[in-house]
N, C-alpha and C positions, 0 to 999 in steps of 0.2 A: 504494500500500500504506500503510495506517495502522496504526501500532503501538498497543498497548493504552494506553500512557501518553498518547500524543497524543490518542487517542479520549476519554480521561477529561478531559484539559485543554481541548481545543478544542471538544468537543461536550458541555459540562457542562450547558447549559440545555436545557430541553424543546424550545424552538423550533429550536435548532441540530440536535438529533437528528431532529426531524421533517423538517427540510430535507434532511438526509443520507439519510433513508429515501426521500424523494421523488426524489432525484437519480439513484439507481441501482436497477436492476431486481433484481439479485442480489448476494449477499455471500458471500465465501469466508472461512473462518477456520481458522487453524492449530489442529490438534487439541489442542495444549498449552494454548491459552487459551480454547478453546471454552466451557468451563464457567463462565468469568468473564464472558462476554458478556451474559447477561441483566441482570446488575447494571449493566454499562456502557452498554448500548444502551437499556434501559428498555422500558416496556410498549408504546410506540408501534410498535416493530418487530414484536413478536409479535402485536399486535392486527391489524396489516395483513398478517400471514402472510409476513413477510420474514425467515424464519429463516436465519441464516448456515449455509452448508454446510460441515461440517468436512472438512478435507483434511490430509494429512500433508505438511508442508513441510520435513522434515528432510533435509539433504543438498543437494549442489550440483545434481545432475541434475533433481530435482523442481522446484527453483526455476527452473532454466533452461527446462525444458519448459513451465512455467506462464507465463513471460514471453513465450514464443513464441506 
């Protein structure tokens, strides 16, 4: 799991975001930060049709089920 702050810090350069997009087939995003992601992820994700899927991560049970 990558937080929004870590995403901005660690994947600041274009080549880093491109590598991240290549490493994974799909991306899940908490609904609370979903609208901020186009700015953080950049054009590379959306050009390759790797849209993050918004999910609700509020509460313990949802997080527990997701990890399983």
